[in-house]
C-alpha positions in Angstrom: -106.3 -74.2 -13.8 -108.3 -75.2 -16.9 -106.4 -78.5 -17.2 -106.9 -79.3 -13.5 -110.6 -78.5 -13.7 -111.1 -80.8 -16.8 -109.1 -83.6 -15.1 -111.4 -83.3 -12.1 -114.6 -83.4 -14.2 -113.4 -86.4 -16.2 -112.0 -88.0 -13.1 -108.6 -88.6 -14.9 -105.1 -87.6 -14.2 -103.9 -84.1 -14.9 -101.0 -85.3 -17.1 -103.6 -87.2 -19.3 -105.5 -84.0 -19.9 -102.3 -81.9 -20.4 -101.0 -84.3 -23.1 -104.4 -84.3 -24.9 -104.7 -80.5 -24.8 -101.1 -80.2 -26.2 -102.0 -82.6 -29.0 -105.2 -80.8 -29.9 -103.4 -77.5 -29.9 -100.9 -79.0 -32.3 -103.7 -79.8 -34.7 -104.2 -83.5 -33.9 -107.8 -84.8 -34.3 -109.7 -86.8 -31.7 -109.7 -90.0 -33.8 -105.9 -89.8 -34.3 -105.2 -89.1 -30.6 -107.6 -91.9 -29.4 -106.1 -94.4 -31.8 -102.4 -93.6 -32.2 -101.4 -91.6 -29.1 -102.6 -93.8 -26.3 -99.3 -93.6 -24.5 -99.5 -89.8 -24.4 -103.0 -89.7 -23.0 -102.8 -92.9 -21.0 -105.7 -94.4 -22.9 -108.3 -91.6 -23.1 -111.0 -92.8 -25.4 -112.8 -90.8 -28.2 -115.8 -90.1 -25.9 -113.6 -88.7 -23.2 -111.6 -86.7 -25.7 -114.7 -85.2 -27.3 -115.9 -84.1 -23.9 -112.5 -82.7 -23.1 -112.4 -80.8 -26.4 -115.8 -79.2 -25.7 -115.0 -78.3 -22.1 -111.6 -76.9 -23.2 -113.4 -74.6 -25.6 -115.9 -73.5 -23.0 -113.4 -72.8 -20.3 -111.0 -70.9 -22.6 -113.9 -68.8 -23.7 -114.7 -68.2 -20.0 -111.2 -67.1 -19.3 -111.2 -64.7 -22.3 -114.5 -63.2 -21.0 -113.1 -63.0 -17.5 -110.1 -61.0 -18.8 -112.3 -58.6 -20.7 -114.5 -58.0 -17.6 -111.5 -57.4 -15.3 -110.0 -55.0 -17.8 -113.4 -53.1 -18.1 -113.8 -52.7 -14.3 -110.2 -51.6 -13.9 -110.6 -49.0 -16.6 -113.6 -47.7 -14.6 -111.2 -47.6 -11.6 -113.7 -49.6 -9.6 -111.7 -52.8 -9.0 -111.2 -54.0 -5.4 -109.4 -57.0 -4.0 -112.7 -58.6 -2.9 -114.3 -58.0 -6.3 -111.2 -59.3 -8.1 -111.3 -62.5 -6.0 -115.0 -63.0 -6.8 -114.3 -62.6 -10.5 -111.4 -65.1 -10.4 -113.5 -67.7 -8.5 -116.5 -67.6 -10.8 -116.6 -71.0 -12.5 -119.3 -70.4 -15.1 -120.4 -67.7 -17.4 -123.7 -67.0 -15.6 -122.0 -66.3 -12.3 -119.3 -64.1 -14.0 -122.0 -62.0 -15.7 -123.9 -61.6 -12.5 -120.8 -60.1 -10.8 -120.2 -57.9 -13.7 -123.7 -56.6 -14.0 -123.3 -53.5 -11.8 -120.2 -52.4 -13.7 -121.5 -53.3 -17.2 -121.8 -50.3 -19.5 -125.5 -49.8 -20.1 -127.9 -47.3 -21.6 -129.1 -44.4 -19.4 -131.6 -45.8 -16.9 -134.2 -44.2 -14.6 -131.9 -45.1 -11.7 -129.0 -43.3 -13.3 -131.2 -40.3 -14.1 -132.2 -40.2 -10.5 -128.6 -40.3 -9.3 -127.8 -37.4 -11.7 -130.6 -35.5 -10.0 -128.9 -35.9 -6.7 -131.3 -38.5 -5.2 -128.8 -41.2 -4.3 -128.3 -39.8 -0.7 -132.0 -40.0 -0.2 -132.0 -43.7 -1.3 -129.0 -44.4 1.0 -130.6 -42.7 3.9 -133.9 -44.5 3.6 -132.2 -47.9 3.2 -129.8 -47.4 6.1 -132.3 -45.8 8.5 -135.7 -47.5 8.4 -137.2 -45.3 11.0 -137.2 -42.3 8.7 -140.5 -41.1 7.2 -140.0 -41.2 3.4 -142.4 -38.3 2.7 -140.7 -36.0 5.2 -137.2 -37.1 4.2 -137.9 -36.6 0.5 -138.9 -32.9 1.0 -135.3 -31.9 1.2 -134.6 -33.3 -2.3 -137.3 -31.5 -4.2 -135.7 -29.4 -6.9 -137.5 -28.1 -10.0 -134.2 -27.2 -11.6 -133.0 -30.9 -11.3 -136.3 -32.2 -12.5 -137.6 -33.3 -9.1 -141.0 -31.6 -9.0 -142.3 -32.9 -5.7 -141.7 -35.5 -3.0 -143.5 -38.2 -5.1 -140.9 -37.7 -7.8 -138.1 -37.8 -5.3 -139.3 -41.1 -3.8 -139.8 -42.5 -7.3 -136.2 -41.7 -8.2 -134.9 -43.2 -4.9 -137.0 -46.3 -5.6 -135.4 -46.8 -9.0 -131.9 -46.3 -7.6 -132.5 -49.1 -5.0 -134.3 -51.3 -7.5 -131.4 -51.3 -9.9 -128.9 -51.8 -7.0 -130.8 -54.8 -5.7 -131.3 -56.3 -9.2 -127.6 -56.2 -9.7 -126.7 -58.0 -6.5 -125.1 -61.2 -7.6 -125.7 -63.2 -4.4 -129.4 -62.2 -4.4 -129.8 -63.2 -8.1 -128.2 -66.6 -7.3 -130.7 -67.2 -4.4 -133.7 -66.4 -6.6 -132.2 -68.5 -9.4 -131.8 -71.5 -7.2 -135.3 -71.2 -5.9 -136.9 -70.8 -9.3 -134.8 -73.6 -10.9 -136.3 -76.1 -8.4 -139.8 -74.7 -7.9 -141.0 -72.6 -10.9 -143.3 -73.9 -13.5 -143.4 -73.3 -17.3 -146.8 -72.3 -18.5 -148.1 -72.1 -22.0 -151.5 -70.8 -23.2 -153.1 -70.3 -26.6 -153.0 -66.8 -28.1 -156.6 -65.8 -28.4 -157.9 -66.4 -32.0 -155.1 -68.8 -32.9 -157.0 -72.0 -32.0 -157.6 -73.2 -35.6 -154.3 -72.1 -37.0 -152.3 -73.7 -34.1 -154.2 -77.0 -33.9 -150.9 -78.9 -34.0 -150.0 -77.2 -30.7 -153.3 -78.1 -29.1 -151.6 -80.1 -26.3 -150.1 -76.8 -25.1 -153.2 -74.5 -25.3 -153.4 -74.8 -21.5 -150.3 -76.5 -20.2 -148.3 -76.2 -17.0 -145.4 -78.4 -15.7 -142.5 -78.1 -13.4 -139.6 -76.4 -15.2 -137.1 -78.7 -13.7 -138.8 -81.8 -15.1 -139.7 -80.4 -18.6 -138.3 -82.9 -21.2 -136.5 -81.5 -24.2 -139.1 -82.4 -26.8 -141.9 -80.6 -24.9 -139.8 -77.6 -24.2 -138.8 -77.2 -27.8 -142.5 -77.7 -28.9 -143.6 -74.9 -26.6 -140.8 -72.6 -27.8 -141.7 -73.3 -31.4 -145.3 -72.5 -30.7 -144.3 -69.2 -29.2 -142.0 -68.4 -32.1 -144.9 -69.0 -34.5 -147.1 -66.7 -32.5 -149.5 -69.5 -31.5 -148.6 -69.8 -27.8 -147.8 -67.5 -24.9 -145.1 -69.1 -22.8 -144.3 -67.7 -19.3 -142.7 -68.6 -16.1 -144.9 -69.2 -13.1 -142.8 -68.4 -10.0 -145.6 -69.2 -7.5 -147.7 -72.1 -8.8 -149.0 -72.8 -5.3 -150.2 -69.2 -4.7 -153.8 -68.9 -3.8 -156.2 -66.0 -4.6 -155.6 -64.3 -1.3 -151.8 -64.3 -1.6 -150.8 -61.1 -3.4 -147.0 -61.2 -3.2 -144.5 -63.6 -4.7 -142.3 -65.8 -2.5 -139.4 -64.3 -4.5 -140.3 -60.9 -2.9 -139.7 -62.6 0.5 -136.4 -63.9 -0.7 -135.4 -60.3 -1.7 -136.6 -58.9 1.7 -134.7 -61.6 3.7 -131.6 -61.0 1.7 -131.7 -57.3 2.4 -132.6 -57.9 6.0 -135.8 -55.9 5.6 -138.1 -56.5 8.5 -141.6 -55.1 8.1 -142.5 -54.5 11.7 -144.4 -51.2 11.8 -141.6 -48.8 10.9 -142.3 -45.6 9.0 -140.8 -46.8 5.8 -142.4 -50.2 5.7 -145.1 -49.4 3.1 -142.6 -47.6 0.8 -140.0 -50.4 1.1 -142.6 -53.0 0.4 -143.3 -51.3 -2.9 -139.6 -51.1 -3.7 -139.2 -54.9 -3.1 -142.4 -55.6 -5.2 -141.2 -53.5 -8.0 -137.7 -54.9 -7.8 -139.1 -58.4 -8.4 -141.8 -57.6 -10.9 -140.1 -55.0 -13.0 -136.4 -55.8 -12.8 -135.8 -59.4 -11.8 -138.8 -61.5 -12.9 -138.4 -60.9 -16.6 -134.6 -61.2 -16.4 -135.0 -64.6 -14.6 -137.7 -65.8 -17.0 -135.4 -65.0 -20.0 -132.4 -66.6 -18.3 -134.2 -69.8 -17.1 -135.9 -70.2 -20.5 -132.6 -69.7 -22.2 -131.1 -72.4 -20.0 -134.0 -74.7 -20.6 -133.8 -74.2 -24.3 -130.0 -74.7 -24.3 -130.4 -78.0 -22.4 -133.3 -79.1 -24.7 -131.2 -78.3 -27.7 -128.3 -80.3 -26.3 -130.6 -83.2 -25.7 -132.1 -82.9 -29.2 -128.6 -82.7 -30.7 -127.5 -85.7 -28.7 -130.5 -87.7 -29.9 -129.7 -86.8 -33.5 -126.0 -87.6 -33.0 -126.7 -91.0 -31.5 -129.1 -91.9 -34.2 -126.8 -90.7 -36.9 -124.0 -92.8 -35.4 -126.2 -95.9 -35.4 -127.2 -95.3 -39.0 -123.7 -94.6 -40.3 -122.4 -97.7 -38.4 -125.1 -100.0 -39.8 -123.9 -103.2 -41.3 -122.8 -103.0 -45.0 -124.0 -105.6 -47.5 -120.5 -105.5 -49.0 -118.9 -105.2 -52.4 -121.6 -106.9 -54.5 -123.2 -105.9 -57.8 -126.4 -104.1 -56.6 -129.6 -102.9 -58.3 -131.1 -99.8 -56.8 -134.9 -99.2 -57.2 -136.3 -95.7 -56.5 -140.1 -96.5 -56.3 -142.7 -94.3 -57.9 -146.2 -94.8 -59.2 -147.2 -92.5 -62.0 -143.6 -91.4 -62.7 -142.3 -95.0 -62.8 -139.7 -96.9 -60.8 -136.1 -95.7 -61.4 -133.6 -98.4 -61.8 -129.8 -98.2 -61.5 -127.2 -100.9 -61.3 -123.8 -100.3 -59.6 -120.8 -102.6 -59.7 -119.0 -104.0 -56.7 -117.1 -100.7 -56.3 -120.3 -98.6 -56.4 -119.7 -97.4 -60.0 -123.0 -96.8 -61.9 -123.2 -99.3 -64.8 -126.6 -98.7 -66.3 -129.9 -97.0 -65.6 -133.5 -97.2 -66.8 -137.1 -96.6 -65.8 -139.9 -99.1 -65.6 -143.7 -98.5 -65.3 -145.2 -101.4 -63.5 -147.9 -99.4 -61.6 -150.9 -97.4 -62.5 -151.6 -95.8 -64.9 -149.3 -97.7 -67.3 -149.6 -101.1 -65.5 -146.6 -102.6 -67.4 -146.2 -105.3 -64.8 -145.0 -108.3 -66.9 -142.8 -106.1 -69.0 -141.2 -104.6 -65.9 -140.5 -108.0 -64.5 -138.8 -109.1 -67.7 -136.7 -105.9 -67.7 -135.5 -106.5 -64.2 -134.7 -110.2 -64.8 -132.7 -109.4 -67.9 -130.7 -106.7 -66.2 -130.0 -109.0 -63.2 -128.8 -111.7 -65.6 -126.7 -109.3 -67.8 -124.9 -107.6 -64.9 -124.8 -110.6 -62.4 -126.8 -108.6 -59.8 -126.6 -110.2 -56.3 -128.6 -107.6 -54.3 -131.7 -105.5 -55.1 -132.1 -102.4 -52.9 -135.6 -101.0 -52.8 -136.2 -97.5 -51.4 -139.0 -97.3 -48.8 -140.8 -94.3 -50.2 -144.1 -94.0 -52.1 -144.8 -97.2 -54.1 -142.2 -99.2 -52.2 -144.4 -102.1 -51.1 -145.9 -102.4 -54.6 -142.4 -102.4 -56.0 -141.3 -104.9 -53.4 -144.1 -107.2 -54.6 -142.9 -106.8 -58.2 -139.4 -107.8 -57.2 -140.7 -110.7 -55.1 -142.6 -112.1 -58.1 -139.5 -111.6 -60.4 -137.3 -113.5 -58.0 -139.8 -116.4 -57.7 -140.0 -116.6 -61.4 -136.2 -116.6 -61.9 -134.7 -118.6 -59.0 -131.6 -119.2 -61.0 -130.6 -115.5 -60.6 -129.8 -116.1 -56.9 -130.8 -112.5 -56.1 -131.8 -111.1 -52.6 -133.9 -108.1 -52.0 -133.7 -105.6 -49.2 -135.8 -102.5 -48.5 -133.7 -99.5 -47.3 -134.4 -96.0 -46.1 -134.3 -93.5 -49.0 -134.2 -90.5 -46.7 -132.0 -87.9 -48.3 -131.7 -89.6 -51.7 -133.5 -86.7 -53.4 -131.3 -84.2 -51.6 -128.2 -86.0 -52.9 -129.6 -86.3 -56.4 -129.9 -82.5 -56.8 -126.5 -81.8 -55.1 -123.4 -80.5 -56.8 -121.6 -83.6 -55.5 -124.0 -85.9 -57.4 -123.7 -83.8 -60.5 -119.9 -84.2 -60.3 -120.1 -88.0 -59.5 -122.8 -88.8 -62.1 -122.4 -86.2 -64.8 -125.0 -86.3 -67.6 -127.3 -88.6 -65.6 -130.9 -87.5 -65.0 -131.5 -86.2 -61.5 -134.3 -88.7 -61.0 -132.0 -91.6 -61.7 -129.3 -90.5 -59.3 -131.5 -91.3 -56.4 -131.6 -95.0 -57.5 -127.8 -95.0 -57.6 -127.7 -93.7 -54.1 -130.2 -96.3 -52.9 -128.1 -99.0 -54.4 -124.8 -97.7 -52.9 -126.3 -97.1 -49.4 -127.0 -100.9 -49.2 -123.4 -101.7 -50.2 -122.0 -99.3 -47.7 -124.3 -97.0 -45.7 -121.4 -95.0 -44.3 -119.7 -94.2 -47.6 -123.0 -93.1 -49.2 -124.7 -91.3 -46.3 -121.7 -89.0 -45.7 -122.6 -87.4 -49.0 -125.9 -86.1 -47.7 -126.5 -83.2 -45.4 -127.2 -85.0 -42.0 -130.4 -83.0 -41.4 -131.9 -84.5 -44.6 -131.5 -88.0 -43.3 -134.3 -87.4 -40.8 -133.2 -89.3 -37.7 -133.4 -86.3 -35.3 -136.0 -84.5 -33.3 -136.5 -80.7 -33.7 -133.3 -80.3 -35.7 -134.5 -77.1 -37.3 -135.2 -75.6 -33.9 -131.7 -76.0 -32.4 -128.5 -74.0 -32.9 -127.5 -75.0 -36.4 -123.8 -74.3 -35.6 -123.8 -76.5 -32.6 -125.8 -79.2 -34.5 -123.3 -79.0 -37.3 -120.3 -79.4 -35.0 -121.9 -82.4 -33.2 -122.9 -84.2 -36.4 -119.5 -83.5 -38.0 -117.8 -85.1 -35.0 -120.1 -88.1 -35.3 -119.2 -88.5 -39.0 -115.5 -88.1 -38.3 -115.6 -90.7 -35.6 -117.5 -93.2 -37.7 -115.4 -92.7 -40.8 -112.2 -93.1 -39.0 -113.4 -96.1 -36.9 -114.1 -98.0 -40.1 -111.3 -96.7 -42.3 -111.3 -95.7 -45.9 -110.1 -97.4 -49.1 -108.2 -94.5 -50.7 -108.6 -96.0 -54.2 -112.4 -96.1 -54.2 -113.5 -93.5 -51.7 -115.4 -90.5 -52.8 -114.4 -86.9 -52.1 -117.2 -86.7 -49.5 -115.9 -89.7 -47.6 -112.2 -88.7 -47.8 -112.9 -85.2 -46.5 -114.0 -86.7 -43.1 -110.7 -88.6 -42.7 -108.5 -87.4 -39.8 -106.2 -84.7 -41.0 -107.9 -84.2 -44.4 -110.4 -81.6 -45.6 -112.4 -81.1 -48.8 -109.5 -79.6 -50.7 -107.1 -82.4 -49.8 -109.8 -85.0 -50.5 -110.3 -83.4 -54.0 -106.6 -83.4 -54.6 -106.3 -87.1 -53.7 -109.1 -88.0 -56.1 -107.5 -85.9 -58.9 -104.1 -87.6 -58.3 -105.8 -91.0 -58.4 -107.6 -90.2 -61.6 -104.5 -88.9 -63.2 -101.9 -91.5 -62.0 -104.1 -94.6 -61.3 -104.6 -96.4 -58.0 -102.3 -95.7 -55.1 -99.8 -98.5 -54.6 -98.4 -97.3 -51.3 -99.3 -95.0 -48.5 -96.1 -93.2 -49.2 -97.5 -92.1 -52.5 -100.0 -89.9 -50.6 -97.1 -87.5 -49.9 -97.0 -86.8 -53.7 -100.5 -85.4 -53.5 -100.6 -81.6 -53.8 -100.7 -79.8 -50.4 -100.8 -83.0 -48.5 -97.8 -82.4 -46.2 -96.2 -84.4 -43.4 -98.6 -83.2 -40.7 -101.7 -84.2 -42.7 -100.0 -87.5 -43.7 -99.4 -88.2 -40.0 -103.0 -87.6 -39.1 -104.6 -89.4 -42.1 -102.3 -92.3 -43.1 -103.4 -94.8 -40.4 -107.1 -94.4 -41.5 -106.5 -94.8 -45.2 -106.4 -98.3 -46.6 -104.6 -99.4 -49.8 -105.8 -102.8 -50.8 -103.5 -105.1 -52.8 -100.7 -102.6 -52.6 -96.9 -103.0 -52.4 -97.0 -103.4 -48.6 -99.6 -105.5 -46.9 -99.5 -103.3 -43.9 -101.0 -100.5 -46.0 -104.3 -102.4 -46.0 -104.3 -102.4 -42.2 -104.9 -99.9 -39.4 -101.2 -100.1 -38.4 -99.8 -96.6 -38.7 -96.8 -96.2 -41.0 -94.8 -94.7 -38.1 -95.2 -98.1 -36.3 -94.1 -100.3 -39.2 -90.6 -100.6 -37.5 -92.5 -102.5 -34.7 -93.8 -105.0 -37.3 -90.3 -105.3 -38.8 -89.0 -106.2 -35.3 -91.6 -108.9 -35.1 -90.7 -110.2 -38.5 -87.0 -110.3 -37.5 -87.7 -112.1 -34.2 -90.0 -114.7 -35.7 -88.2 -115.1 -39.0 -91.5 -115.0 -40.7 -92.2 -112.7 -43.7 -94.8 -109.9 -43.3 -97.2 -111.5 -45.8 -97.1 -114.7 -43.7 -97.5 -112.9 -40.4 -100.6 -111.0 -41.4 -103.6 -113.1 -40.4 -101.5 -115.7 -38.7 -103.6 -116.0 -35.5 -101.7 -118.8 -33.9 -98.3 -117.1 -34.3 -99.5 -113.7 -33.2 -101.3 -115.0 -30.1 -98.0 -116.6 -29.0 -96.2 -113.2 -29.1 -95.7 -111.2 -25.9 -96.4 -107.5 -26.6 -94.1 -106.3 -23.9 -91.1 -107.9 -25.8 -91.6 -105.2 -28.5 -92.1 -102.1 -26.4 -89.8 -99.3 -27.2 -89.3 -95.7 -25.9 -91.5 -94.6 -28.8 -94.1 -97.3 -28.8 -95.6 -98.4 -25.5 -97.6 -101.5 -24.5 -101.0 -100.2 -25.7 -99.7 -99.4 -29.2 -97.9 -102.7 -29.5 -101.0 -104.6 -28.3 -103.1 -102.8 -30.9 -100.6 -103.6 -33.6 -100.6 -107.3 -32.9 -104.4 -107.3 -32.7 -104.6 -105.5 -36.0 -102.3 -108.0 -37.7 -104.5 -110.8 -36.5 -107.5 -109.4 -38.4 -106.1 -106.6 -40.6 -108.6 -103.9 -41.7 -111.4 -105.6 -39.7 -114.7 -103.7 -39.9 -116.2 -102.7 -36.5 -119.7 -102.7 -38.0 -122.1 -105.6 -37.3 -122.9 -108.5 -39.6 -125.4 -107.6 -42.3 -129.0 -108.7 -41.6 -132.3 -107.8 -43.1 -135.8 -107.5 -41.7 -138.5 -109.8 -43.2 -141.6 -107.7 -43.8 -144.9 -109.5 -43.8 -145.8 -110.0 -47.5 -149.5 -109.6 -46.7 -149.0 -106.3 -45.0 -148.7 -103.3 -47.4 -150.7 -100.5 -45.8 -152.2 -99.3 -42.6 -155.5 -101.0 -43.5 -153.7 -104.3 -43.5 -152.7 -104.0 -39.9 -154.8 -105.7 -37.2 -154.5 -105.4 -33.4 -152.4 -108.2 -32.0 -150.5 -108.8 -35.2 -146.8 -109.6 -34.6 -144.5 -108.1 -37.2 -140.8 -107.7 -37.9 -139.5 -104.2 -38.6 -136.6 -101.9 -38.6 -136.1 -99.1 -36.0 -136.0 -96.0 -38.1 -135.6 -93.4 -35.4 -135.1 -93.2 -31.7 -136.3 -90.3 -29.6 -136.2 -89.7 -25.8 -139.8 -91.0 -25.5 -139.6 -94.1 -27.7 -138.7 -95.6 -31.0 -140.3 -95.4 -34.4 -140.4 -98.7 -36.3 -140.9 -99.3 -40.0 -142.9 -102.4 -40.8 -143.4 -101.6 -44.4 -146.7 -99.7 -44.4 -145.4 -96.3 -45.4 -146.1 -95.0 -41.9 -143.7 -95.7 -39.0 -145.4 -96.7 -35.8 -144.3 -95.9 -32.3 -143.1 -98.1 -29.5 -143.5 -95.9 -26.5 -140.6 -96.1 -24.0 -143.1 -97.7 -21.5 -143.9 -100.5 -24.0 -140.3 -101.5 -24.7 -139.5 -103.8 -21.9 -141.0 -105.2 -18.6 -138.6 -103.1 -16.5 -138.3 -99.4 -16.1 -135.8 -97.7 -18.5 -134.8 -94.1 -18.6 -133.6 -94.1 -22.2 -134.9 -96.1 -25.2 -131.4 -96.7 -26.3 -130.9 -99.0 -23.4 -133.1 -101.4 -25.5 -132.8 -100.4 -29.2 -130.9 -98.2 -31.6 -131.6 -96.9 -35.2 -131.2 -99.8 -37.7 -132.0 -102.6 -35.3 -134.4 -105.3 -36.4 -137.1 -105.8 -33.9 -140.4 -107.7 -33.4 -143.4 -105.6 -32.5 -147.0 -106.3 -31.7 -149.7 -104.0 -33.1 -151.6 -102.3 -30.3 -153.8 -99.7 -32.0 -154.4 -98.4 -35.5 -156.1 -95.2 -36.7 -156.1 -95.4 -40.4 -157.9 -92.1 -40.9 -155.2 -90.2 -38.9 -152.3 -92.4 -40.0 -151.5 -93.5 -36.4 -150.0 -96.8 -35.2 -148.8 -97.9 -31.9 -146.7 -100.9 -31.2 -145.3 -102.8 -28.2 -142.2 -104.9 -27.9 -143.7 -106.7 -24.9 -145.4 -109.7 -26.5 -147.6 -110.3 -23.4 -149.4 -107.0 -23.9 -152.9 -107.2 -25.3 -154.4 -104.5 -27.6 -157.4 -104.1 -25.3 -155.5 -103.6 -22.1 -151.7 -103.3 -22.3 -150.1 -104.7 -19.2 -148.0 -102.7 -16.8 -145.2 -103.7 -14.6 -144.6 -102.7 -11.0 -141.3 -101.0 -11.9 -142.7 -99.1 -14.8 -145.8 -97.8 -13.0 -143.5 -96.4 -10.3 -141.6 -94.3 -12.8 -143.4 -90.9 -12.6 -143.6 -89.2 -9.2 -147.0 -87.6 -8.4 -145.9 -84.0 -8.9 -144.2 -84.9 -12.2 -147.3 -86.7 -13.5 -148.1 -83.9 -16.0 -144.9 -84.7 -17.8 -145.9 -88.4 -18.3 -149.6 -88.4 -18.7 -150.1 -87.4 -22.4 -147.9 -89.3 -24.7 -149.5 -87.5 -27.6 -147.4 -84.5 -26.6 -144.3 -86.5 -27.3 -145.2 -86.6 -31.0 -147.1 -83.5 -31.7 -144.2 -81.3 -32.7 -141.9 -83.9 -34.2 -140.5 -83.0 -37.6 -138.5 -84.7 -40.3 -139.5 -88.2 -39.4 -140.0 -90.6 -42.2 -143.7 -89.6 -42.2 -144.5 -85.9 -41.7 -147.9 -86.7 -40.2 -146.3 -88.6 -37.4 -145.9 -85.4 -35.5 -149.3 -85.2 -34.0 -150.1 -88.9 -33.8 -151.0 -91.3 -31.1 -153.3 -89.3 -28.9 -155.7 -92.2 -28.6 -153.0 -94.9 -28.9 -151.5 -93.9 -25.6 -154.4 -92.7 -23.6 -153.8 -95.6 -21.3 -150.2 -94.4 -20.6 -151.5 -92.1 -17.9 -152.3 -95.2 -15.9 -148.7 -96.2 -15.9 
């Protein structure tokens, strides 16, 4: 049943899902299945497999919960055929829990106390015969011994019995849930006296919008405000209700569901009260908690998705390559930390220079950098983009101009997370004896050589490419980001003779223990000469070898295939090609003309199908090819160093540092990332900024507005926009519907609660910069 359901959701064949599930249950990883088991899954890609894996976990948890519930009801001897069928047909956890609600063990309620006092017959009588007068009927149930002092107490008890019964009606709850999901509003208000303390939440001091259309960043902002005691957040079930309307539409839903007609019968007034109390006391709070939980869960999923996509883009950024690189960790008073790493990333030398105030050793610092570049044949200089970066960039620019013979290029890189790495146990083990402040410069140099290899050493949350990452489920965030890292690492492949423990630990089939054992084996025995040598590593058995071998590269080893993505299990296919073409392996690898002439179907066997053979031939054409893009750098304007240097209308080149659901942040080298709102990215309507840009992209932007005092900058990517009156397009202006306008009209809200951006003050920026957005 689970397999069939997943197949239907993914719109693939049942046997594809069944094969993938079997492989996952056997311990295979998603990258391994996607790459080396295409015949088994009939070509399911890594994205489909990730979704399959998530749904498999959810549906299995659902089945486990279903079994527990069925067992509980049977133990109560309350199971019926109809009830069992309902439980078996429930296809989500919410519906399952709704059905279980009346049978769920609970603390002693007022309704249960009333039943114990013998008032259930009264409740049943009044419900089944509406013509009865409640006051007269209740007289027969007055009993001081049972705690029913008078008719008022009897009717009160009967009311609670019916309230609890109605509030546990699964079909009624579903009707109310459907209505509220489409029509209810979320409402936030300032807690009295918290105005000054909660100024960063000022956009939500009096805010109302349709729950259905509330975007993730605003939902998480409101929930954060509530958690911090600044905001009161509630569900408005009747936003259209006027002052004369006393009842909720949900009360009408309850009455209709119970077939209660208020047409002048004796019990109308009493039943009206029961319905009102059922909604206000029992169901309303339950629904508010549930719908807010659903909203938060969706918002968290969106936030995690944003983080995952940005992290993927950052990890898959183009590497500068194996070149001797100087890393500069800028600082003013404390000096600029300098580190040089060789082509393999090994730290060669470190020092500190003091070109800036108060020491002002400008000329001496230039000479020091020039000498180091000459001594170590430095080809690249990587400058961190933190405090003092533009001043340091100017220093390097002058040094390069004064020493053109060095042939050095400079690039500014994000230093996010470098300080976290510097103080980590991993950095201590990799760079023992080195001062913590200098380790950051080493990391900055390495992340230019190979962003993936260096950034995997840093806790993803410290990289700062997410939104609200501290407000979401940390376990779900961790799983998602781990999956991204695993996919990226295995897509690129890892040189087993140079990789760090951190990088190796993300290879399919390996963990931190095995990665550590590989490095220890390498340190003790020297570089690996063959993939087969991996089987000599302690605790690395056949299963781990099967999962990992294809993603581990051995450059200049005994077998040229070990440097490729061809899995060792498929080497016989290559040997068959060698035999048929009478050309040695060394001469086949990279021989495009010969390989293109081959017909993959000629080498298909019972073990290796056409997809695998095709992959093998493609890999032999360009063995070990890197899927990452070509390395490019942004050219920052040399006359622009701070916000005060920016002028409206100025066109600049920058790097996309982060992408959120509402736009992209761009670094143009002024220590404060500016925002390109989603409405200013293109002349056509887009639903997702990633349709246009991704983290790491180099883009041209035009400065629209600057607020130096509040450190706010707004950009546009539409060069026809003018700072005084940004143009709008027909398509873009049609984007928000009238009733959803609240969700679009205040772009400031889309920044006010952001955290962990490259600039912490970015959170509440751009109120003025996007006042015109409400006209779009």
